[in-house]
C-alpha positions as CSV (number, residue, x, y, z in Angstrom):
1,M,57.7,-63.3,113.2
2,A,61.4,-62.9,113.1
3,S,62.8,-60.4,110.6
4,G,64.9,-63.1,108.9
5,T,61.8,-65.3,108.4
6,V,59.8,-62.3,107.0
7,D,62.6,-61.6,104.6
8,Q,62.7,-65.2,103.4
9,V,58.9,-65.3,102.9
10,V,59.0,-62.0,101.0
11,Q,61.9,-63.3,98.9
12,L,60.0,-66.5,98.1
13,L,56.9,-64.5,97.1
14,G,59.0,-62.2,94.9
15,E,60.7,-65.1,93.1
16,S,57.3,-66.8,92.6
17,I,55.8,-63.7,90.9
18,E,59.0,-63.0,88.9
19,C,58.9,-63.1,85.1
20,Q,61.3,-65.8,83.8
21,I,62.4,-63.6,80.9
22,C,62.9,-60.1,82.2
23,L,63.4,-61.2,85.8
24,K,61.2,-58.4,87.0
25,T,57.9,-58.6,88.9
26,V,55.3,-59.8,86.3
27,E,53.1,-57.2,84.5
28,D,49.9,-58.6,83.1
29,P,51.0,-62.2,84.1
30,R,50.7,-65.3,81.9
31,L,51.1,-68.8,83.3
32,C,52.7,-71.8,81.5
33,P,50.3,-74.7,81.8
34,Q,53.2,-77.2,81.9
35,C,55.7,-75.7,84.4
36,S,53.4,-73.1,86.1
37,K,56.0,-70.4,85.7
38,L,54.9,-66.8,85.2
39,F,55.8,-64.4,82.4
40,C,54.9,-60.8,81.4
41,D,52.4,-60.7,78.6
42,S,54.7,-58.5,76.5
43,C,57.8,-60.7,77.3
44,I,56.2,-64.0,76.3
45,R,54.6,-62.5,73.2
46,Q,57.9,-61.2,71.9
47,W,59.7,-64.4,72.8
48,M,57.1,-66.5,70.9
49,Q,57.2,-64.2,67.8
50,R,61.0,-64.4,67.7
51,V,61.1,-68.2,68.1
52,D,58.4,-68.6,65.5
53,S,60.2,-66.4,62.9
54,E,63.5,-68.2,63.5
55,H,62.5,-71.9,64.0
56,G,58.8,-72.1,63.5
57,N,58.4,-74.3,66.7
58,T,57.2,-72.2,69.6
59,A,57.9,-73.5,73.2
60,C,58.0,-72.3,76.8
61,P,61.3,-70.5,77.5
62,N,61.5,-72.3,80.9
63,C,60.5,-75.9,80.3
64,A,60.9,-76.0,76.5
65,C,57.5,-77.8,76.2
66,P,55.8,-77.0,72.8
67,S,53.2,-74.3,73.5
68,R,51.3,-71.6,71.7
69,L,50.7,-68.1,73.0
70,E,47.0,-69.0,73.4
71,D,48.0,-71.8,75.8
72,F,49.4,-69.5,78.4
73,V,46.9,-68.8,81.2
74,K,45.8,-65.2,81.8
75,F,45.1,-64.0,85.3
76,R,42.1,-61.8,86.0
77,S,42.4,-58.6,88.0
78,G,42.1,-59.1,91.8
79,S,43.7,-62.5,91.7
80,A,46.3,-63.9,94.2
81,I,49.1,-62.7,92.0
82,A,48.0,-59.1,92.5
83,A,47.9,-59.6,96.2
84,C,51.4,-61.1,96.3
85,K,52.7,-58.3,94.2
86,A,51.3,-55.7,96.6
87,I,53.0,-57.5,99.6
88,V,56.3,-57.5,97.8
89,D,56.0,-53.9,96.6
90,G,55.1,-52.8,100.2
91,Y,58.0,-54.6,101.7
92,D,60.4,-53.2,99.1
93,N,59.2,-49.7,100.1
94,G,60.0,-50.3,103.8
95,G,56.8,-52.0,105.1
96,D,56.8,-49.8,108.3
97,G,55.7,-46.6,106.6
98,T,59.1,-45.0,106.9
99,G,60.0,-45.5,103.3
100,S,63.5,-46.8,104.2
101,A,64.7,-50.0,102.7
102,R,65.8,-52.9,105.0
103,E,69.4,-54.0,104.8
104,P,68.6,-57.7,104.2
105,H,66.3,-56.8,101.3
106,Q,69.1,-54.8,99.7
107,S,71.2,-57.9,99.6
108,V,68.3,-59.8,98.0
109,G,67.9,-57.1,95.4
110,A,71.6,-57.2,94.5
111,E,71.4,-61.0,94.1
112,K,68.4,-60.6,91.8
113,I,70.2,-58.1,89.6
114,Q,73.3,-60.3,89.4
115,Q,71.1,-63.3,88.4
116,R,69.3,-61.2,85.8
117,L,72.6,-60.0,84.3
118,R,73.9,-63.5,84.2
119,K,70.8,-64.7,82.4
120,M,71.1,-61.8,79.9
121,L,74.7,-62.6,79.3
122,L,73.8,-66.2,78.6
123,E,71.1,-65.1,76.1
124,A,73.6,-62.7,74.4
125,E,76.2,-65.5,74.2
126,A,73.5,-67.9,72.7
127,T,72.6,-65.2,70.2
128,F,76.3,-64.7,69.3
129,I,76.7,-68.5,68.8
130,E,73.6,-68.6,66.7
131,T,74.6,-65.6,64.6
132,D,78.1,-67.0,64.1
133,Q,76.7,-70.3,62.8
134,R,74.2,-68.5,60.6
135,I,76.9,-66.3,59.0
136,T,79.3,-69.2,58.6
137,Q,76.6,-71.2,56.8
138,E,75.6,-68.3,54.6
139,L,79.2,-67.6,53.6
140,E,79.8,-71.3,52.9
141,K,76.7,-71.3,50.7
142,Q,78.0,-68.3,48.8
143,R,81.3,-70.0,48.3
144,T,79.5,-73.1,46.9
145,L,77.4,-71.0,44.6
146,L,80.4,-69.0,43.4
147,K,82.3,-72.2,42.6
148,Q,79.3,-73.6,40.8
149,C,78.9,-70.5,38.7
150,K,82.6,-70.5,37.8
151,D,82.5,-74.2,36.9
152,N,79.4,-73.7,34.8
153,L,81.0,-70.8,33.0
154,I,84.2,-72.8,32.4
155,K,82.1,-75.7,31.1
156,T,80.3,-73.5,28.7
157,I,83.5,-71.9,27.5
158,N,85.1,-75.3,27.0
159,I,82.1,-76.5,25.0
160,M,82.5,-73.4,22.8
161,V,86.2,-73.9,22.4
162,Q,85.9,-77.6,21.6
163,Q,83.2,-76.8,19.0
164,E,85.5,-74.1,17.6
165,L,88.4,-76.5,17.4
166,K,86.2,-79.1,15.8
167,D,85.1,-76.6,13.2
168,I,88.6,-75.5,12.4
169,H,89.8,-79.1,12.1
170,Q,87.0,-79.7,9.7
171,Q,87.9,-76.7,7.6
172,F,91.5,-77.8,7.7
173,N,90.7,-81.2,6.5
174,A,88.4,-79.8,3.8
175,K,91.1,-77.4,2.5
176,T,93.8,-80.2,2.7
177,A,91.5,-82.5,0.7
178,E,91.2,-79.7,-1.9
179,V,94.9,-79.2,-2.1
180,N,95.4,-83.0,-2.4
181,A,92.8,-83.1,-5.2
182,W,94.7,-80.4,-7.0
183,A,98.0,-82.2,-6.4
184,E,96.5,-85.3,-8.1
185,I,95.1,-83.3,-11.0
186,L,98.3,-81.3,-11.6
187,G,100.4,-84.4,-11.1
188,K,98.7,-86.0,-14.0
189,T,99.0,-82.9,-16.1
190,L,102.7,-82.7,-15.3
191,D,103.2,-86.4,-16.1
192,K,101.7,-85.8,-19.5
193,H,103.9,-82.8,-20.2
194,Q,106.9,-84.7,-18.9
195,F,106.2,-87.5,-21.4
196,T,106.2,-84.9,-24.2
197,L,109.4,-83.4,-22.8
198,L,111.1,-86.8,-22.8
199,A,109.9,-87.7,-26.2
200,T,111.2,-84.4,-27.6
201,K,114.5,-84.9,-25.8
202,Q,114.9,-88.4,-27.2
203,T,114.2,-87.1,-30.7
204,L,116.8,-84.5,-30.3
205,E,119.5,-86.9,-29.1
206,A,118.7,-89.8,-31.5
207,A,118.3,-87.9,-34.7
208,P,121.3,-87.2,-37.0
209,A,122.5,-83.6,-37.3
210,E,121.2,-83.5,-40.9
211,D,117.7,-84.4,-39.9
212,L,117.7,-81.8,-37.1
213,V,117.9,-79.1,-39.7
214,Q,114.7,-80.2,-41.2
215,K,113.0,-80.9,-37.8
216,Q,114.1,-77.6,-36.3
217,P,110.8,-75.6,-36.8
218,E,108.8,-78.5,-35.5
219,L,111.0,-79.0,-32.4
220,E,111.0,-75.2,-31.7
221,K,107.2,-75.1,-31.9
222,T,107.0,-78.1,-29.6
223,C,109.3,-76.6,-27.0
224,A,107.5,-73.2,-27.1
225,K,104.1,-74.8,-26.7
226,L,105.4,-77.0,-23.9
227,S,106.8,-73.9,-22.1
228,D,103.6,-72.0,-22.5
229,D,101.5,-74.9,-21.2
230,L,103.8,-75.4,-18.2
231,K,103.6,-71.7,-17.3
232,A,99.8,-71.8,-17.5
233,I,99.6,-74.6,-15.0
234,S,98.5,-73.2,-11.6
235,P,96.4,-74.7,-8.7
236,N,93.1,-72.8,-8.4
237,V,93.1,-73.0,-4.6
238,K,91.3,-70.3,-2.6
239,P,93.2,-68.3,-0.1
240,H,93.8,-70.1,3.2
241,R,91.4,-68.4,5.6
242,F,89.6,-70.2,8.5
243,N,86.3,-69.0,9.7
244,S,86.1,-68.6,13.5
245,H,83.1,-67.8,15.8
246,L,85.5,-66.4,18.4
247,I,87.6,-64.1,16.2
248,P,85.9,-61.4,14.1
249,E,86.0,-61.6,10.4
250,P,88.4,-59.1,8.8
251,S,87.3,-56.4,6.4
252,S,89.5,-56.6,3.2
253,W,90.1,-54.4,0.2
254,R,92.2,-54.3,-3.0
255,F,94.4,-51.5,-4.1
256,S,96.3,-51.3,-7.4
257,V,99.3,-49.1,-8.1
258,R,99.9,-48.3,-11.8
259,K,102.7,-46.6,-13.8
260,Y,105.2,-47.6,-11.2
261,S,108.2,-46.5,-13.2
262,A,107.0,-42.9,-13.3
263,I,105.9,-42.6,-9.7
264,G,109.0,-44.5,-8.5
265,R,111.2,-41.7,-9.9
266,T,109.3,-39.0,-8.1
267,N,108.4,-41.1,-5.1
268,E,104.9,-39.6,-5.2
269,I,102.8,-41.1,-2.3
270,Q,99.9,-43.3,-3.5
271,Y,96.7,-43.4,-1.5
272,S,93.9,-45.9,-1.8
273,D,90.3,-44.9,-1.8
274,L,88.7,-44.3,1.6
275,V,87.1,-47.6,2.6
276,T,84.8,-48.4,5.5
277,D,84.9,-51.5,7.7
278,D,81.9,-53.3,9.2
279,I,81.8,-51.1,12.3
280,G,81.9,-47.8,10.4
281,S,85.5,-46.8,10.7
282,V,87.2,-45.4,7.6
283,W,90.6,-46.6,6.5
284,R,93.1,-46.0,3.7
285,L,96.4,-47.4,2.5
286,E,99.4,-45.2,2.0
287,V,102.2,-46.5,-0.4
288,H,105.6,-44.9,-0.8
289,P,106.9,-46.3,-4.2
290,N,110.5,-45.5,-3.5
291,G,110.6,-45.9,0.2
292,Y,110.1,-43.7,3.3
293,D,112.7,-42.3,5.7
294,D,115.6,-44.8,6.1
295,A,114.1,-47.1,3.4
296,K,114.4,-44.5,0.5
297,N,115.8,-46.0,-2.7
298,T,115.9,-49.5,-1.1
299,S,112.4,-50.7,-0.2
300,L,108.7,-50.2,-0.8
301,S,107.1,-48.6,2.3
302,I,103.5,-49.3,3.2
303,F,101.3,-47.8,6.0
304,L,97.7,-48.2,7.0
305,Q,95.8,-45.2,8.3
306,L,92.7,-44.9,10.5
307,Y,91.2,-42.0,8.7
308,E,88.0,-41.7,10.7
309,G,86.4,-43.8,13.4
310,I,87.2,-45.5,16.8
311,E,90.7,-45.4,18.0
312,G,92.1,-48.6,19.6
313,R,94.0,-51.8,18.9
314,Y,93.5,-53.6,15.6
315,H,95.0,-56.5,13.8
316,Y,95.9,-55.6,10.2
317,S,97.6,-57.2,7.3
318,V,99.0,-56.1,3.9
319,E,99.6,-58.7,1.1
320,L,101.5,-58.0,-2.1
321,L,100.1,-60.2,-4.9
322,G,102.5,-61.7,-7.4
323,P,102.3,-64.1,-10.4
324,T,104.0,-66.9,-8.6
325,R,104.0,-66.0,-4.9
326,N,102.6,-63.4,-2.5
327,H,104.4,-61.3,0.1
328,R,102.5,-60.7,3.3
329,Y,103.0,-58.6,6.5
330,E,100.6,-58.6,9.5
331,D,100.7,-57.1,13.0
332,E,98.7,-55.6,15.8
333,S,98.9,-51.9,16.7
334,Y,97.1,-49.1,18.5
335,F,95.7,-46.9,15.8
336,E,95.2,-43.2,16.3
337,L,93.3,-41.0,13.8
338,R,95.3,-39.9,10.7
339,K,98.5,-41.7,11.7
340,G,100.0,-44.6,9.7
341,W,101.2,-47.9,11.0
342,G,103.0,-50.4,8.8
343,Q,106.6,-51.1,7.6
344,N,109.3,-48.9,6.1
345,H,111.0,-52.0,4.6
346,F,108.0,-53.8,3.4
347,I,109.9,-55.4,0.5
348,D,113.1,-54.5,-1.3
349,L,112.8,-52.8,-4.6
350,K,114.8,-55.4,-6.5
351,S,112.4,-58.2,-5.4
352,L,109.4,-56.0,-6.2
353,Q,110.6,-55.4,-9.7
354,E,111.7,-59.0,-10.4
355,S,108.7,-60.9,-8.9
356,F,105.7,-58.7,-8.5
357,L,105.6,-56.0,-11.2
358,V,103.0,-56.9,-13.9
359,D,102.5,-54.4,-16.7
360,D,104.4,-51.7,-14.7
361,G,102.1,-52.1,-11.7
362,F,101.3,-54.2,-8.7
363,E,98.3,-55.1,-6.6
364,L,97.9,-55.1,-2.8
365,V,95.3,-56.6,-0.5
366,F,94.9,-55.0,2.9
367,S,92.6,-56.0,5.8
368,V,91.8,-54.9,9.3
369,R,89.8,-56.4,12.2
370,S,89.3,-56.1,15.9
371,L,91.4,-58.3,18.2
372,N,88.4,-60.3,19.5
373,L,84.7,-60.2,19.8
374,I,84.7,-58.4,23.2
375,D,87.0,-55.7,21.8
376,K,84.8,-55.4,18.7
377,Y,81.7,-55.1,20.9
378,E,83.4,-52.2,22.8
379,K,84.3,-50.5,19.6
380,V,80.7,-50.9,18.3
381,K,79.3,-49.5,21.5
382,K,81.6,-46.4,21.2
383,K,80.5,-46.0,17.6
384,A,76.9,-46.2,18.6
385,T,77.4,-43.5,21.1
386,L,79.0,-41.3,18.5
387,L,76.2,-42.0,16.0
388,A,73.6,-41.2,18.6
389,T,75.3,-37.8,19.3
390,E,75.5,-37.2,15.5
391,V,71.8,-38.0,15.1
392,E,70.8,-35.6,17.8
393,Q,72.8,-32.9,16.1
394,L,71.2,-33.7,12.8
395,K,67.8,-33.5,14.4
396,K,68.5,-30.1,15.7
397,E,69.7,-29.0,12.3
398,A,66.7,-30.6,10.5
399,R,64.1,-29.4,13.0
400,P,65.4,-26.1,14.3
401,D,63.7,-24.5,17.3
402,C,61.9,-21.2,16.8
403,L,61.5,-20.8,20.6
404,N,63.4,-22.3,23.5
405,Q,63.2,-20.4,26.7
406,V,62.7,-20.9,30.5
407,V,59.8,-19.0,32.2
408,S,58.6,-18.7,35.8
409,V,55.1,-18.4,37.1
410,R,54.5,-17.0,40.6
411,N,51.8,-17.1,43.3
412,V,51.4,-20.9,42.8
413,V,50.2,-21.8,46.3
414,E,47.3,-19.4,46.2
415,A,46.4,-20.5,42.7
416,T,46.5,-24.1,43.8
417,K,43.9,-23.4,46.5
418,A,41.7,-21.3,44.3
419,S,42.1,-23.5,41.2
420,S,42.8,-20.3,39.2
421,C,45.0,-19.9,36.0
422,L,48.5,-18.4,36.0
423,Y,50.0,-16.9,32.8
424,S,53.6,-16.7,31.9
425,E,55.2,-13.7,30.2
426,V,54.6,-13.4,26.5
427,L,57.5,-14.9,24.5
428,N,58.5,-14.0,20.9
429,D,59.8,-16.7,18.5
430,D,62.3,-16.0,15.8
431,L,59.6,-16.0,13.1
432,G,57.3,-13.3,14.3
433,G,54.8,-15.1,16.5
434,S,54.2,-14.6,20.3
435,W,53.4,-17.3,22.8
436,R,52.5,-17.8,26.5
437,L,51.8,-20.6,28.9
438,H,48.5,-21.1,30.8
439,V,49.2,-23.0,34.1
440,Y,46.5,-24.4,36.3
441,P,48.2,-25.5,39.6
442,G,44.8,-26.6,41.0
443,G,43.6,-28.2,37.8
444,T,40.8,-27.3,35.4
445,D,37.4,-28.7,34.4
446,E,37.0,-32.3,35.4
447,C,40.6,-32.6,36.6
448,R,40.2,-29.8,39.1
449,G,41.8,-30.8,42.4
450,T,43.5,-33.8,41.0
451,F,46.0,-32.7,38.3
452,L,48.3,-29.8,37.3
453,G,47.2,-28.5,33.9
454,V,49.5,-26.8,31.4
455,F,48.5,-25.3,28.0
456,L,50.3,-23.3,25.3
457,E,48.7,-20.4,23.5
458,L,49.7,-18.7,20.2
459,C,48.9,-15.2,21.2
460,S,49.5,-13.7,17.8
461,G,50.9,-15.1,14.6
462,I,50.0,-17.2,11.6
463,S,48.2,-20.6,12.0
464,N,50.7,-23.4,11.4
465,K,51.7,-26.8,12.7
466,Y,54.3,-27.0,15.4
467,E,55.8,-29.6,17.7
468,F,56.0,-28.1,21.2
469,S,57.5,-29.4,24.5
470,V,56.9,-28.2,28.0
471,S,59.2,-29.3,30.8
472,L,58.4,-28.8,34.5
473,L,61.9,-28.2,35.9
474,H,63.3,-29.6,39.2
475,R,66.6,-29.4,41.0
476,T,67.0,-33.1,40.4
477,D,67.3,-33.9,36.7
478,K,65.6,-37.3,37.1
479,K,62.4,-35.6,38.4
480,V,62.0,-33.2,35.5
481,V,58.7,-33.8,33.8
482,K,58.7,-33.3,30.0
483,K,55.8,-33.8,27.6
484,T,55.6,-33.2,23.9
485,L,52.7,-32.8,21.4
486,D,52.1,-31.9,17.7
487,F,49.4,-29.4,17.0
488,C,48.2,-26.9,14.3
489,F,47.9,-23.8,16.4
490,L,45.3,-21.1,15.9
491,P,45.7,-17.7,17.5
492,T,44.2,-17.3,21.0
493,Q,43.3,-21.0,21.2
494,P,45.4,-22.8,23.9
495,F,46.3,-26.5,23.6
496,G,48.0,-28.8,26.1
497,W,47.5,-31.2,28.9
498,K,44.8,-31.3,31.6
499,T,46.7,-34.1,33.3
500,F,50.2,-32.8,33.1
501,L,51.2,-34.0,36.6
502,G,49.3,-35.5,39.6
503,R,48.4,-33.1,42.3
504,E,50.1,-35.0,45.1
505,D,53.4,-35.4,43.1
506,F,53.2,-31.8,42.1
507,I,52.7,-30.4,45.7
508,N,55.0,-32.8,47.5
509,G,57.6,-33.4,44.8
510,G,59.7,-30.2,45.4
511,Y,58.6,-28.5,42.2
512,I,57.3,-25.4,44.0
513,Q,60.3,-23.2,45.0
514,K,59.6,-19.8,46.7
515,D,56.0,-19.9,45.6
516,S,56.9,-20.2,41.9
517,L,57.3,-22.8,39.1
518,S,60.0,-22.9,36.5
519,L,59.1,-24.3,33.1
520,R,61.0,-24.7,29.8
521,I,59.0,-24.2,26.6
522,T,60.3,-25.4,23.2
523,V,58.5,-24.7,19.9
524,K,59.8,-26.1,16.6
525,P,58.3,-26.4,13.1
526,P,58.2,-29.9,11.5
527,N,61.5,-29.4,9.7
528,A,63.9,-26.8,8.4
529,L,62.1,-26.4,5.1
530,Q,58.8,-25.7,6.9
531,K,60.5,-23.2,9.1
532,F,61.6,-21.3,6.0
533,N,58.1,-21.5,4.7
534,Y,56.7,-20.1,8.0
535,L,59.3,-17.3,7.9
536,R,58.2,-16.5,4.3
537,Q,54.6,-16.3,5.4
538,Y,55.5,-13.8,8.1
539,H,57.6,-11.9,5.7
540,E,54.8,-11.7,3.1
541,R,52.4,-10.5,5.7
542,A,54.8,-7.8,6.9
543,L,55.4,-6.7,3.3
544,A,51.6,-6.5,2.8
545,N,51.2,-4.4,5.9
546,V,54.1,-2.1,4.7
547,Q,52.5,-1.8,1.3
548,Q,49.2,-1.0,2.8
549,Q,50.7,1.8,5.0
550,L,52.6,3.3,2.0
551,S,49.4,3.2,0.0
552,R,47.6,5.2,2.6
553,Q,50.5,7.8,2.5
554,D,50.3,8.1,-1.3
555,A,46.5,8.4,-1.4
556,P,45.1,11.7,-3.0
557,V,43.9,14.5,-0.9
558,G,40.7,13.7,0.8
559,E,41.4,10.0,0.8
560,G,44.2,10.0,3.4
561,P,47.3,11.8,4.6
562,R,50.1,12.6,2.0
563,P,53.8,12.3,2.8
564,T,55.5,15.6,3.4
565,T,59.2,14.7,3.6
566,S,59.7,11.9,1.1
567,Q,59.4,12.2,-2.6
568,E,60.8,8.7,-3.5
569,P,58.7,6.5,-5.8
570,F,56.5,3.9,-4.1
571,E,58.5,0.9,-5.4
572,A,61.8,2.3,-4.0
573,R,60.3,2.9,-0.6
574,L,58.7,-0.5,-0.5
575,R,62.1,-2.1,-1.4
576,K,63.9,-0.2,1.3
577,T,61.3,-1.1,3.9
578,S,61.4,-4.8,2.9
579,I,65.2,-4.9,3.2
580,S,65.1,-3.2,6.5
581,F,62.4,-5.6,7.8
582,V,64.3,-8.7,6.8
583,K,67.6,-7.4,8.3
584,N,65.8,-6.6,11.6
585,L,64.1,-10.0,11.6
586,F,67.3,-12.0,11.0
587,T,69.3,-9.8,13.5
588,K,66.6,-10.6,16.1
589,S,66.7,-14.3,15.2
590,S,70.5,-14.4,15.6
591,S,70.5,-12.6,18.9
592,Q,67.9,-15.1,20.3
593,D,69.9,-18.1,19.2
594,Q,72.9,-16.9,21.2
595,P,73.3,-18.2,24.7
């Protein structure tokens, strides 16, 4: 056979046993029952899995006929496919035993590579188009959801605002109706007094001069009564304040200034009582009777102070109450602690004395509120943080520690394997007791091999109730394991946790560093009073021991040793020893409390 014919036959054989996906000679061939094309088992399996996950409709990659992986025909070993593959492989390796490739076949191989690369490029292009469409659809979906969320929020806000406006209009209409009702009532009252006034005037003008002398007392009495009645007429209308669900309610207080004439001459500053608003901030009003700075001797100066609380912007108002009218000032300012905000020229002194002084004094109403509900929420959150810190400090003062120390236990790995107990060093509290930890890295009793066990022992001391905490330390704060219990400790009787931490978490969690564990132990009495009681118990026991020792020294010959250097009375030596013991005890306590 001519060489060109052989090459063509080999090329046809190679193409017939070529995988339609990877464009290589098939490995573990699978045949499509529709188009009879061959595929590698791994190639067609991956293809089917990808198509199933993306679309759910599996099909042949060549003819696109719906097919399942089970529909593709599997060839047994020794089939014609294997024989064709052997022929092609033998021809590729030279065919004549020399191992040198033929020139025509090199051209065929280059064409196959080019065809394969084109097909891969087409697949990559299709993947790009598919990805672009998917990303575009996803982003468009996000835009739609974002707009929908915005529209829903605006709709909700509009509903709230419309309801708020409706409520304010209703309040306005109710207050207007109240004012109108008072206008009608007072109008009738004024009409009645006007009739009396006209009648009196007519009598005065029509009566002869001689008769007026006789009617003078009656007319004077009528005019005086008329004047008093007119002055007493006043509409009993409540202050104009609208309730709003979007604006916080202000906290208001009253402050009266008395003996204005005396304090005005000295310009002595008048302070209101310390008052607290609804979020816990403390305020006070500062009044300068004869003015402050450039307003001296001309105006009344008023300032509002944030004495204690949360700094920030507040809306505030100060209103001077008068018999016939009120004078009001309001503003918004950023308040800092112990600094005043207000007005130097609140009201001139002449107007104050003419229109607002009653019984040599005047009354003020001042109020303060956050700007809006969000601002108030932020202030409340800051206040809560401050209160939490204060509570923690109070807890420390009310429940003082008598022991707070970090200890290390070593040889952890060996103890974990042998399930043995490790002991910490003995720690002394500031009362007079001594403590130590029992650590079972491999567990104890029924928890052996499953949990880390930790126990606390009162080595020596007086039996009392304590709260104790043990923390297994870690380089990462979030992984620190802390447990707390209450227990009435008896000497040499340990108490704690058999299941402090699971074995797997303990070994693999990074708690063991250089074959050792670090633990923090904290022991505290129930409260400060109990701590004092425990200290008294230790003190009494120590005094009893001292008294016993001194009694032995003072015993007669034959009953014990006698002192040879001291001739002081027993009570004096007992007093000195007690004072020395207490000093040493409190010195030790102070040194242990220092960092």
